[in-house]
Gaussian input, Z-matrix of N, CA and C with variables (Angstrom, degrees):
# hf/3-21g

backbone

0 1
 N
 C     1     B1
 C     2     B2     1     A1
 N     3     B3     2     A2     1     D1
 C     4     B4     3     A3     2     D2
 C     5     B5     4     A4     3     D3
 N     6     B6     5     A5     4     D4
 C     7     B7     6     A6     5     D5
 C     8     B8     7     A7     6     D6
 N     9     B9     8     A8     7     D7
 C    10    B10     9     A9     8     D8
 C    11    B11    10    A10     9     D9
 N    12    B12    11    A11    10    D10
 C    13    B13    12    A12    11    D11
 C    14    B14    13    A13    12    D12
 N    15    B15    14    A14    13    D13
 C    16    B16    15    A15    14    D14
 C    17    B17    16    A16    15    D15
 N    18    B18    17    A17    16    D16
 C    19    B19    18    A18    17    D17
 C    20    B20    19    A19    18    D18
 N    21    B21    20    A20    19    D19
 C    22    B22    21    A21    20    D20
 C    23    B23    22    A22    21    D21
 N    24    B24    23    A23    22    D22
 C    25    B25    24    A24    23    D23
 C    26    B26    25    A25    24    D24
 N    27    B27    26    A26    25    D25
 C    28    B28    27    A27    26    D26
 C    29    B29    28    A28    27    D27
 N    30    B30    29    A29    28    D28
 C    31    B31    30    A30    29    D29
 C    32    B32    31    A31    30    D30
 N    33    B33    32    A32    31    D31
 C    34    B34    33    A33    32    D32
 C    35    B35    34    A34    33    D33
 N    36    B36    35    A35    34    D34
 C    37    B37    36    A36    35    D35
 C    38    B38    37    A37    36    D36
 N    39    B39    38    A38    37    D37
 C    40    B40    39    A39    38    D38
 C    41    B41    40    A40    39    D39
 N    42    B42    41    A41    40    D40
 C    43    B43    42    A42    41    D41
 C    44    B44    43    A43    42    D42
 N    45    B45    44    A44    43    D43
 C    46    B46    45    A45    44    D44
 C    47    B47    46    A46    45    D45
 N    48    B48    47    A47    46    D46
 C    49    B49    48    A48    47    D47
 C    50    B50    49    A49    48    D48
 N    51    B51    50    A50    49    D49
 C    52    B52    51    A51    50    D50
 C    53    B53    52    A52    51    D51
 N    54    B54    53    A53    52    D52
 C    55    B55    54    A54    53    D53
 C    56    B56    55    A55    54    D54
 N    57    B57    56    A56    55    D55
 C    58    B58    57    A57    56    D56
 C    59    B59    58    A58    57    D57
 N    60    B60    59    A59    58    D58
 C    61    B61    60    A60    59    D59
 C    62    B62    61    A61    60    D60
 N    63    B63    62    A62    61    D61
 C    64    B64    63    A63    62    D62
 C    65    B65    64    A64    63    D63
 N    66    B66    65    A65    64    D64
 C    67    B67    66    A66    65    D65
 C    68    B68    67    A67    66    D66
 N    69    B69    68    A68    67    D67
 C    70    B70    69    A69    68    D68
 C    71    B71    70    A70    69    D69
 N    72    B72    71    A71    70    D70
 C    73    B73    72    A72    71    D71
 C    74    B74    73    A73    72    D72
 N    75    B75    74    A74    73    D73
 C    76    B76    75    A75    74    D74
 C    77    B77    76    A76    75    D75
 N    78    B78    77    A77    76    D76
 C    79    B79    78    A78    77    D77
 C    80    B80    79    A79    78    D78
 N    81    B81    80    A80    79    D79
 C    82    B82    81    A81    80    D80
 C    83    B83    82    A82    81    D81
 N    84    B84    83    A83    82    D82
 C    85    B85    84    A84    83    D83
 C    86    B86    85    A85    84    D84
 N    87    B87    86    A86    85    D85
 C    88    B88    87    A87    86    D86
 C    89    B89    88    A88    87    D87
 N    90    B90    89    A89    88    D88
 C    91    B91    90    A90    89    D89
 C    92    B92    91    A91    90    D90
 N    93    B93    92    A92    91    D91
 C    94    B94    93    A93    92    D92
 C    95    B95    94    A94    93    D93
 N    96    B96    95    A95    94    D94
 C    97    B97    96    A96    95    D95
 C    98    B98    97    A97    96    D96
 N    99    B99    98    A98    97    D97
 C   100   B100    99    A99    98    D98
 C   101   B101   100   A100    99    D99
 N   102   B102   101   A101   100   D100
 C   103   B103   102   A102   101   D101
 C   104   B104   103   A103   102   D102
 N   105   B105   104   A104   103   D103
 C   106   B106   105   A105   104   D104
 C   107   B107   106   A106   105   D105
 N   108   B108   107   A107   106   D106
 C   109   B109   108   A108   107   D107
 C   110   B110   109   A109   108   D108
 N   111   B111   110   A110   109   D109
 C   112   B112   111   A111   110   D110
 C   113   B113   112   A112   111   D111
 N   114   B114   113   A113   112   D112
 C   115   B115   114   A114   113   D113
 C   116   B116   115   A115   114   D114
 N   117   B117   116   A116   115   D115
 C   118   B118   117   A117   116   D116
 C   119   B119   118   A118   117   D117
 N   120   B120   119   A119   118   D118
 C   121   B121   120   A120   119   D119
 C   122   B122   121   A121   120   D120
 N   123   B123   122   A122   121   D121
 C   124   B124   123   A123   122   D122
 C   125   B125   124   A124   123   D123
 N   126   B126   125   A125   124   D124
 C   127   B127   126   A126   125   D125
 C   128   B128   127   A127   126   D126
 N   129   B129   128   A128   127   D127
 C   130   B130   129   A129   128   D128
 C   131   B131   130   A130   129   D129
 N   132   B132   131   A131   130   D130
 C   133   B133   132   A132   131   D131
 C   134   B134   133   A133   132   D132
 N   135   B135   134   A134   133   D133
 C   136   B136   135   A135   134   D134
 C   137   B137   136   A136   135   D135
 N   138   B138   137   A137   136   D136
 C   139   B139   138   A138   137   D137
 C   140   B140   139   A139   138   D138
 N   141   B141   140   A140   139   D139
 C   142   B142   141   A141   140   D140
 C   143   B143   142   A142   141   D141

   B1=1.3850
   B2=1.5479
   B3=1.2325
   B4=1.3489
   B5=1.5192
   B6=1.2896
   B7=1.4637
   B8=1.5436
   B9=1.2432
   B10=1.4425
   B11=1.4232
   B12=1.3257
   B13=1.4651
   B14=1.5222
   B15=1.3884
   B16=1.4765
   B17=1.5384
   B18=1.3602
   B19=1.3817
   B20=1.5379
   B21=1.3265
   B22=1.3834
   B23=1.5737
   B24=1.3234
   B25=1.3968
   B26=1.5092
   B27=1.2841
   B28=1.3884
   B29=1.4416
   B30=1.3203
   B31=1.4582
   B32=1.5507
   B33=1.2360
   B34=1.4415
   B35=1.3648
   B36=1.2417
   B37=1.4653
   B38=1.4764
   B39=1.3549
   B40=1.4186
   B41=1.6957
   B42=1.2292
   B43=1.4760
   B44=1.5263
   B45=1.2546
   B46=1.5716
   B47=1.6852
   B48=1.2525
   B49=1.4761
   B50=1.5185
   B51=1.3204
   B52=1.5208
   B53=1.4693
   B54=1.3188
   B55=1.4775
   B56=1.5694
   B57=1.2637
   B58=1.4085
   B59=1.5687
   B60=1.2858
   B61=1.5226
   B62=1.6608
   B63=1.3362
   B64=1.3722
   B65=1.5394
   B66=1.3382
   B67=1.4287
   B68=1.5870
   B69=1.3403
   B70=1.4588
   B71=1.5340
   B72=1.3740
   B73=1.4152
   B74=1.5773
   B75=1.2613
   B76=1.4631
   B77=1.5061
   B78=1.3259
   B79=1.4362
   B80=1.5080
   B81=1.4713
   B82=1.4130
   B83=1.5035
   B84=1.3204
   B85=1.4648
   B86=1.5386
   B87=1.4129
   B88=1.3780
   B89=1.3204
   B90=1.4745
   B91=1.4335
   B92=1.5122
   B93=1.3181
   B94=1.3658
   B95=1.5656
   B96=1.4228
   B97=1.4070
   B98=1.4206
   B99=1.2952
   B100=1.5714
   B101=1.4724
   B102=1.2392
   B103=1.5350
   B104=1.4415
   B105=1.4226
   B106=1.4968
   B107=1.5214
   B108=1.3436
   B109=1.5047
   B110=1.4463
   B111=1.3759
   B112=1.5214
   B113=1.5450
   B114=1.3328
   B115=1.4421
   B116=1.5413
   B117=1.2823
   B118=1.4671
   B119=1.5789
   B120=1.2529
   B121=1.5375
   B122=1.5145
   B123=1.3902
   B124=1.4948
   B125=1.6099
   B126=1.2243
   B127=1.5088
   B128=1.5054
   B129=1.3967
   B130=1.4333
   B131=1.5570
   B132=1.2913
   B133=1.4723
   B134=1.5318
   B135=1.3821
   B136=1.4112
   B137=1.4655
   B138=1.2212
   B139=1.4697
   B140=1.4576
   B141=1.4249
   B142=1.4319
   B143=1.5349
   A1=107.18
   A2=126.16
   A3=131.90
   A4=114.00
   A5=115.63
   A6=121.88
   A7=116.76
   A8=122.08
   A9=124.36
   A10=111.46
   A11=120.03
   A12=118.66
   A13=99.88
   A14=111.36
   A15=121.46
   A16=109.64
   A17=118.65
   A18=115.54
   A19=109.28
   A20=119.75
   A21=122.60
   A22=110.57
   A23=113.56
   A24=118.86
   A25=108.81
   A26=119.08
   A27=125.43
   A28=116.42
   A29=122.88
   A30=120.82
   A31=109.82
   A32=120.58
   A33=120.74
   A34=120.96
   A35=126.85
   A36=128.05
   A37=112.40
   A38=119.21
   A39=123.65
   A40=109.22
   A41=112.81
   A42=114.44
   A43=112.91
   A44=113.24
   A45=123.66
   A46=100.91
   A47=114.89
   A48=119.06
   A49=114.50
   A50=118.92
   A51=121.50
   A52=107.75
   A53=120.67
   A54=124.12
   A55=106.05
   A56=117.65
   A57=124.58
   A58=107.83
   A59=115.11
   A60=122.28
   A61=105.58
   A62=118.67
   A63=125.03
   A64=112.14
   A65=117.53
   A66=127.26
   A67=112.48
   A68=112.35
   A69=120.87
   A70=110.00
   A71=114.43
   A72=120.25
   A73=109.39
   A74=119.77
   A75=121.98
   A76=110.52
   A77=118.89
   A78=117.62
   A79=109.41
   A80=116.07
   A81=120.79
   A82=108.65
   A83=116.10
   A84=120.25
   A85=112.90
   A86=118.42
   A87=124.07
   A88=115.26
   A89=121.21
   A90=124.19
   A91=105.17
   A92=124.63
   A93=130.66
   A94=108.05
   A95=118.88
   A96=127.79
   A97=114.92
   A98=115.23
   A99=118.47
   A100=115.59
   A101=120.69
   A102=122.91
   A103=111.42
   A104=112.87
   A105=114.25
   A106=103.28
   A107=112.84
   A108=120.45
   A109=109.07
   A110=116.08
   A111=123.94
   A112=104.98
   A113=109.30
   A114=118.54
   A115=107.48
   A116=117.49
   A117=117.17
   A118=114.63
   A119=116.94
   A120=120.27
   A121=114.15
   A122=109.13
   A123=116.06
   A124=114.95
   A125=113.74
   A126=112.75
   A127=106.78
   A128=120.45
   A129=127.05
   A130=104.36
   A131=116.80
   A132=124.96
   A133=104.66
   A134=115.83
   A135=122.35
   A136=113.08
   A137=121.47
   A138=126.60
   A139=109.97
   A140=120.58
   A141=128.12
   A142=108.56
   D1=79.95
   D2=-177.79
   D3=-67.98
   D4=133.39
   D5=-179.97
   D6=68.06
   D7=13.17
   D8=178.38
   D9=-82.77
   D10=158.19
   D11=-177.16
   D12=-149.78
   D13=148.29
   D14=-177.94
   D15=-123.33
   D16=127.71
   D17=172.17
   D18=-111.36
   D19=143.57
   D20=-178.25
   D21=-127.29
   D22=131.66
   D23=-177.71
   D24=-104.58
   D25=131.38
   D26=177.93
   D27=-115.46
   D28=127.04
   D29=-178.02
   D30=-119.77
   D31=117.73
   D32=179.97
   D33=-111.16
   D34=135.55
   D35=-178.91
   D36=-129.06
   D37=155.27
   D38=176.36
   D39=-59.46
   D40=148.84
   D41=172.80
   D42=-64.60
   D43=143.42
   D44=-176.00
   D45=-83.90
   D46=173.77
   D47=-179.32
   D48=-64.91
   D49=-33.92
   D50=174.65
   D51=-62.17
   D52=-49.84
   D53=-174.88
   D54=-60.91
   D55=-44.56
   D56=-172.59
   D57=-65.95
   D58=-40.74
   D59=-172.75
   D60=-74.32
   D61=-25.80
   D62=176.81
   D63=-88.25
   D64=5.07
   D65=-174.50
   D66=43.01
   D67=48.01
   D68=177.06
   D69=-60.48
   D70=148.15
   D71=-177.26
   D72=-98.26
   D73=142.97
   D74=177.83
   D75=-88.50
   D76=131.08
   D77=-171.04
   D78=-118.24
   D79=12.52
   D80=175.13
   D81=-113.90
   D82=127.17
   D83=168.32
   D84=-119.56
   D85=125.58
   D86=176.87
   D87=-113.95
   D88=133.41
   D89=-179.05
   D90=-144.52
   D91=114.12
   D92=-175.58
   D93=52.56
   D94=-121.53
   D95=178.44
   D96=-84.32
   D97=1.32
   D98=-175.30
   D99=-104.23
   D100=126.36
   D101=170.59
   D102=-115.53
   D103=136.93
   D104=178.34
   D105=-125.12
   D106=143.55
   D107=171.23
   D108=-117.08
   D109=126.73
   D110=-178.54
   D111=-108.07
   D112=148.69
   D113=172.72
   D114=-147.59
   D115=163.16
   D116=176.53
   D117=-65.01
   D118=-23.74
   D119=-177.51
   D120=-103.53
   D121=-39.85
   D122=-173.72
   D123=-126.82
   D124=149.99
   D125=174.85
   D126=-132.84
   D127=128.85
   D128=-177.90
   D129=-121.07
   D130=140.20
   D131=179.21
   D132=-137.13
   D133=127.67
   D134=177.97
   D135=-144.15
   D136=122.13
   D137=172.53
   D138=-76.91
   D139=133.45
   D140=-175.85
   D141=-94.15

């Protein structure tokens, strides 16, 4: 696919009380123009 481009929008919000009480883990890290998504199986990193 020559010349194709992909834009990804990421919306992050604070954990709600249910997620906090279940000790959910955050899988998104944002720093400057870079967003990282972590998972137990896969890790994806993409600068925006």
